[in-house]
C-alpha positions in Angstrom: -8.3 -11.5 15.9 -8.3 -9.3 12.8 -7.6 -5.2 12.9 -10.4 -3.3 10.7 -9.9 -1.0 8.0 -11.0 2.4 8.6 -13.2 3.9 6.2 -12.5 6.0 3.2 -14.1 9.4 3.0 -13.7 11.4 -0.3 -14.3 15.1 -0.4 -14.5 17.2 -3.7 -14.8 20.9 -3.5 -14.6 24.0 -6.0 -11.7 26.3 -5.6 -12.7 29.7 -7.0 -10.7 31.1 -9.3 -8.2 34.3 -8.5 -6.8 36.9 -10.4 -4.9 40.3 -10.2 -2.9 42.5 -12.2 0.1 42.9 -10.3 3.6 42.6 -12.2 6.5 41.2 -10.5 9.6 43.1 -9.8 12.1 40.6 -8.4 13.3 37.3 -8.6 15.4 35.2 -6.3 17.0 31.5 -5.9 16.0 29.4 -2.8 18.1 26.7 -1.5 17.5 23.9 1.2 17.2 25.0 4.8 18.6 28.7 3.9 15.8 31.0 4.9 15.6 33.7 2.1 14.0 37.3 3.0 11.3 38.4 0.3 10.7 42.2 0.1 7.3 43.0 -0.8 6.9 46.6 -2.4 3.1 48.0 -2.9 2.0 44.3 -3.0 4.2 43.2 -6.1 5.4 39.4 -6.2 8.8 37.7 -6.2 9.5 35.3 -8.5 11.1 32.3 -6.2 13.2 29.6 -8.0 14.1 26.3 -6.5 16.1 23.4 -7.9 15.9 20.1 -6.4 19.5 18.6 -5.4 17.8 15.3 -5.1 14.4 13.4 -5.7 12.0 13.5 -2.8 9.3 16.0 -1.3 10.2 19.5 -0.1 8.2 21.7 2.5 8.1 25.4 1.5 6.7 27.7 4.3 6.9 31.2 5.2 7.8 33.0 8.2 6.4 36.6 9.0 6.3 38.6 12.5 4.8 41.7 11.0 1.7 42.7 9.3 1.9 40.9 6.2 -0.1 38.1 4.8 2.1 36.0 2.8 0.5 34.0 0.0 2.1 31.5 -2.4 0.9 31.9 -6.1 1.4 29.8 -9.2 4.2 30.3 -11.6 1.6 29.3 -14.5 0.1 32.3 -15.7 3.6 34.7 -14.9 2.4 38.4 -14.4 -1.2 38.2 -15.2 -4.0 36.3 -13.4 -2.5 33.5 -11.0 -3.9 30.8 -8.7 -3.1 30.5 -5.0 -0.9 27.7 -4.2 -1.2 28.1 -0.5 -2.5 30.7 2.0 -2.5 30.2 5.7 -1.5 26.7 5.6 1.1 27.4 7.7 1.4 28.7 11.5 -0.8 31.9 11.7 -1.2 33.9 8.2 2.1 32.0 7.0 1.5 29.8 3.7 3.2 26.0 4.0 2.8 23.7 1.1 5.1 20.7 -0.3 6.2 19.6 -3.6 7.6 16.3 -4.7 10.5 16.7 -7.3 12.8 15.0 -9.2 16.7 15.6 -8.8 17.4 18.5 -10.9 14.0 19.7 -11.2 13.3 23.3 -11.1 10.0 24.3 -9.4 9.1 28.0 -9.7 6.3 29.9 -7.7 5.4 33.7 -6.8 5.8 34.8 -3.4 3.1 37.4 -2.7 0.5 39.2 -0.1 -3.0 38.8 0.4 -4.8 41.3 -1.6 -1.9 42.3 -3.7 -1.5 45.1 -1.0 1.5 46.4 1.4 5.0 46.6 2.1 7.3 44.9 4.3 9.1 41.4 4.2 8.9 37.7 5.3 11.1 34.7 5.0 10.6 31.7 2.9 12.5 28.5 3.6 12.6 25.0 1.7 13.2 21.7 4.0 13.7 18.5 2.3 11.4 15.9 4.0 11.6 12.8 2.1 14.4 14.0 -0.2 18.0 12.5 -0.5 20.7 14.3 1.6 23.8 15.7 -0.3 25.7 13.3 1.9 24.3 10.0 3.6 24.4 10.0 7.5 27.3 8.6 9.1 26.8 5.1 10.2 27.9 6.3 14.0 25.0 8.7 14.3 22.4 5.7 13.3 23.7 3.0 14.7 21.9 3.0 18.1 18.5 3.7 16.6 18.5 1.2 13.4 17.9 -2.3 13.4 21.1 -4.1 11.5 19.0 -4.8 8.9 19.0 -1.6 7.9 22.7 -0.1 8.5 23.8 -2.0 5.5 21.5 0.1 3.4 23.2 3.0 3.9 26.3 2.2 1.7 25.1 4.3 -0.9 22.9 7.5 -1.0 20.7 5.8 -3.5 19.3 2.9 -1.7 16.5 2.8 0.4 17.0 2.7 4.4 14.8 3.4 7.4 15.6 5.4 10.5 14.1 6.5 13.6 13.2 10.4 13.1 11.5 11.9 16.7 10.9 8.3 17.7 9.1 6.9 14.8 10.3 4.6 11.8 11.0 6.9 8.7 12.0 5.5 5.1 14.5 7.5 2.8 15.3 7.0 -0.7 12.3 5.0 -1.9 12.1 3.8 -5.3 8.7 5.6 -6.2 7.5 5.0 -9.7 7.1 7.4 -12.0 3.4 8.2 -13.2 3.2 11.6 -14.6 -0.5 12.9 -15.2 -1.0 16.1 -16.3 2.3 17.3 -14.6 1.9 15.5 -11.6 3.8 12.5 -10.5 1.3 10.2 -9.2 4.1 7.8 -8.2 4.4 9.3 -4.7 0.8 8.6 -3.7 -0.6 5.0 -3.3 -2.9 3.2 -6.1 -6.4 4.1 -4.5 -5.1 7.6 -4.4 -4.0 7.5 -8.4 -7.4 5.5 -9.1 -9.3 8.2 -7.7 -7.5 11.1 -9.7 -7.4 9.4 -12.8 -10.6 7.5 -12.8 -13.0 9.9 -10.6 -12.0 13.4 -9.8 -9.9 14.4 -12.9 -10.5 12.0 -15.9 -9.3 13.1 -19.1 -12.7 13.9 -19.8 -12.9 16.7 -17.0 -9.0 17.8 -17.7 -9.9 18.2 -21.3 -12.9 20.1 -22.1 -13.1 22.5 -25.0 -12.9 25.4 -23.1 -9.7 24.3 -21.2 -5.9 25.2 -22.5 -2.9 23.7 -20.6 -4.5 21.6 -17.9 -2.1 20.8 -15.3 -2.5 19.2 -11.7 -0.8 19.2 -8.4 -0.9 16.9 -5.9 0.7 16.8 -2.4 0.3 15.5 1.0 -1.7 17.0 3.9 0.2 17.6 7.4 -1.7 14.7 9.0 0.1 12.3 6.2 -3.5 10.9 5.8 -5.0 13.8 3.3 -4.1 14.2 -0.5 -4.7 17.4 -1.8 -5.3 18.3 -5.5 -5.3 21.0 -7.4 -6.0 21.4 -10.9 -5.5 24.6 -13.5 -6.4 25.5 -16.8 -6.6 28.9 -19.1 -9.8 29.8 -20.5 -9.6 29.2 -24.3 -10.1 32.2 -26.9 -13.6 32.6 -27.8 -15.0 31.6 -24.5 -16.0 34.2 -21.8 -13.0 34.9 -19.4 -10.4 33.9 -22.1 -7.1 34.2 -20.8 -8.0 33.7 -17.2 -6.6 30.8 -15.1 -9.0 28.7 -13.2 -8.4 26.2 -10.4 -10.2 23.5 -9.0 -9.3 20.7 -6.5 -10.4 18.1 -4.2 -9.1 16.0 -0.9 -8.6 12.3 -0.6 -8.9 11.4 3.0 -8.2 8.0 4.8 -9.9 6.5 7.6 -10.6 9.7 9.9 -11.1 7.4 13.1 -7.4 6.4 13.1 -6.5 9.2 15.2 -9.1 8.5 18.0 -8.2 5.1 17.8 -4.5 5.3 18.0 -3.8 8.7 19.0 -0.1 9.8 18.5 0.7 6.7 16.9 -1.9 6.8 14.2 1.2 7.7 12.2 1.5 4.0 11.4 -2.0 3.6 10.1 -1.7 6.8 7.7 -2.1 6.5 3.8 1.2 7.7 3.5 3.0 5.6 5.9 1.4 2.3 4.7 2.3 3.4 1.2 6.1 4.1 2.0 6.0 0.8 4.1 4.9 -1.4 1.6 7.5 0.1 -1.2 10.3 -0.3 1.5 9.1 -3.8 2.2 9.2 -4.7 -1.9 12.4 -3.8 -1.8 13.6 -5.9 1.1 11.6 -8.9 -0.7 14.1 -8.2 -3.6 17.2 -7.6 -1.8 17.1 -9.7 1.4 17.1 -13.4 0.7 16.1 -14.0 4.3 13.3 -11.6 4.9 11.9 -13.3 1.6 11.9 -16.6 2.6 10.2 -15.9 5.9 7.4 -13.9 4.3 6.9 -17.0 1.9 6.7 -19.0 5.0 4.4 -16.9 6.5 2.0 -16.6 3.4 1.9 -20.4 2.8 1.1 -21.0 6.5 -1.9 -18.1 6.5 -3.5 -19.8 3.3 -3.6 -22.9 5.2 -5.5 -21.5 8.4 -8.5 -19.6 8.7 -9.2 -17.6 11.9 -12.0 -19.3 14.3 -14.3 -16.5 13.9 -17.1 -18.7 15.8 -15.0 -18.9 18.7 -14.0 -15.2 19.1 -16.2 -13.7 21.7 -16.3 -10.3 20.0 -18.1 -11.6 16.7 -21.0 -10.6 16.4 -23.2 -11.2 12.9 -24.5 -14.2 10.6 -23.4 -17.8 11.7 -19.7 -18.4 10.4 -19.6 -20.2 7.1 -15.9 -21.7 7.7 -14.2 -22.8 4.6 -13.6 -26.6 4.0 -10.1 -28.2 4.3 -8.6 -25.3 6.2 -7.3 -25.7 9.9 -9.1 -23.1 12.0 -7.5 -21.3 15.1 -7.6 -18.0 17.2 -4.5 -16.3 17.7 -3.0 -18.7 20.5 -3.2 -21.6 17.6 -1.5 -18.9 15.1 1.4 -18.5 17.8 1.6 -22.2 18.2 2.1 -23.2 14.6 4.6 -20.7 14.2 6.5 -21.8 17.1 6.5 -25.3 15.8 7.2 -24.6 12.1 9.6 -21.6 11.9 11.7 -23.3 14.1 12.2 -25.4 10.8 13.8 -22.7 8.8 17.5 -22.7 8.5 17.6 -18.8 8.8 15.9 -19.0 12.5 18.1 -19.5 15.5 15.2 -19.2 18.0 11.6 -18.5 18.1 9.9 -17.0 21.0 6.1 -17.3 22.1 4.7 -13.8 23.6 1.4 -12.9 25.1 -0.6 -10.1 26.4 -4.2 -9.9 27.5 -6.5 -12.0 24.8 -3.6 -12.1 22.3 -0.6 -13.8 21.5 2.2 -13.9 19.0 6.0 -14.7 18.0 9.4 -13.3 17.7 12.0 -14.9 15.7 15.7 -14.6 16.4 17.4 -14.7 13.2 21.0 -16.8 12.8 22.5 -13.3 11.2 21.8 -11.7 14.7 18.7 -9.8 13.5 15.2 -9.9 15.6 11.8 -10.2 13.5 8.7 -9.5 15.1 6.0 -11.9 14.2 2.4 -11.9 14.4 0.8 -14.1 11.9 -2.9 -13.5 13.1 -2.8 -9.9 12.1 -0.6 -10.4 9.3 -3.1 -12.7 7.7 -5.1 -10.9 5.0 -8.6 -12.5 5.9 -11.8 -10.8 6.7 -15.4 -11.7 7.6 -18.8 -10.3 6.2 -20.8 -9.9 8.7 -23.9 -10.2 7.0 -23.4 -13.5 5.6 -20.9 -14.9 7.7 -18.7 -15.7 4.6 -14.7 -15.6 5.1 -13.3 -13.7 2.5 -9.5 -12.8 1.6 -8.4 -8.9 0.8 -5.8 -8.1 -1.8 -2.5 -7.6 0.7 -1.2 -8.3 4.2 -0.6 -5.9 7.0 2.7 -5.4 6.7 3.0 -3.6 10.2 2.9 -7.2 12.1 6.1 -9.0 10.5 8.8 -6.3 11.2 12.2 -5.7 12.0 10.9 -2.3 13.6 10.3 -3.1 17.2 8.4 0.4 17.9 6.4 0.1 14.7 5.6 -3.5 15.9 4.5 -2.4 19.6 2.1 0.5 18.5 0.5 -0.9 15.4 -2.7 -2.6 16.6 -4.9 -2.4 19.5 -7.0 -5.3 21.2 -10.5 -5.3 20.1 -12.9 -3.3 22.4 -9.8 -2.2 24.7 -8.0 0.7 22.9 -4.9 -1.0 24.1 -1.9 -1.6 22.2 -1.4 -5.5 22.7 2.1 -5.9 21.6 3.3 -3.3 23.8 1.8 -5.4 27.0 3.5 -8.5 26.1 5.4 -11.0 28.5 7.7 -13.9 26.8 6.1 -17.3 27.6 8.4 -19.8 25.8 11.2 -20.2 23.5 12.7 -22.6 21.3 16.5 -22.3 20.9 19.3 -23.8 18.9 22.0 -22.2 21.1 
C-alpha cells in the first residue's frame, strides 16, 4: 500500500513595474519582536534596517488600524523608482513577507503607503520563524514535548533540534546549504525548486539580457509552506527606453494542491517546506546518531529485498503487474511480519511490536537506549507502479515520515486508500517480542 505523490503545479506570471518619485524622509532600525512605529508624512517612505541576530527565516509584517494602506518597497532603487516587495500580504491591507538571512546580515527596505499619498502611522514587526534564538530554550520547558532523541541536541544553539510548536513537529537550526544565485540563497528551498529557478524560470539567459543591469532575485515561502514565491528585479540599462527604471517580474512554484483536501489541518506534514526540512534533519541524524543510522540501513536493505504485491492489492486498477524476479512479494501484513522477525535481531532493539488498523499493519521499535521508533516499512519504501505498463519502479527517495521518533508525525502522515482516514492513528497493538 503506497502513498501517491501529489502533482506539481507551476505558475509563472509577470508582475507589472512600479515607479514613483517620492523621497525618503527618515530611517529606523528594527529588532526582533519589537514593534516599531513608522510615521508617514505626505506619503514619503521610511527606510527600515534590520540586522539578523542569527541565521534563519524572519517574518516582517505591518499592523495598521487607521486609513493607511501599508506597502513594503525594495531598497534596491533608493529614492527613485522602486519595486513593491509586498502589498496586502498580511491581514486586511497590511503587508507581510519573509526573508532568509545569514547571521549578521543587514536587510533594508522602505516602508510606505499605496499610491504614495497619506499621513499617519503604523507599526512594523520582525519575528524569527526558523531563526535560532539568542539563548537556547531551557530543557525543562521542552522535556514534556520532545522525544529523548532530541533533548541532547539542545546543548548547543548551533545544533539542529526538533520541538513541538502548536502541536506540530518543528525543526530549528537546520544546516541549510548556501547556494547563492543572483543574491538569493536557494539553499533554503528544496532541490526541485532550485532546479525550476535555475534551469527554467530564472536562467542566466533570462537574467542577463542586454537591456538589464544589476539583476537580483528574491525567493520566499508562502504562508501555506507549499508555495515558493519569486521576484526578479533589474534596472533598465542606458540607451534603452526607460533607462534607469527598476522593473520586476516573478512567479510561483507550488507543491501538490490536493494535500490540503486530503490531509486537512495535517497537510503541514506533506508540504514542500516540511518535507525538505525533515530531510535535512534526517540527514543530520544519519551522521550523528549511529543507532538511527543502523536501523535505517536495515530498512533500506529489507526494502530492496521485498516488492509490494500489487496483484493482491484490491485497490490496484491497471495493466497486469510485472513483478521483478528474485524479490519476495508482500502486502503490508508481510512487511510487518518480516520487520517483526528481523528487527528483533538488531542489538539496538529491545522490543518489536506489530500494530494493525483496518487494512494496514506496521511496527513500533522499542530501543535499548529507551527511545521509541515508529516504523512502517510498507510506506517508507520508495516503490511505485506504472499503471499503464504494470512495471514496478523505484523512486529516488524514501518517505521519511514513516520511520521516525515523532509519534504525532507518524500518526498523521498517511491516509488509507479511499478512506481519507489516518491509519496510524487508528492502530491497536497486536503482538510484541521483547527481551525483558
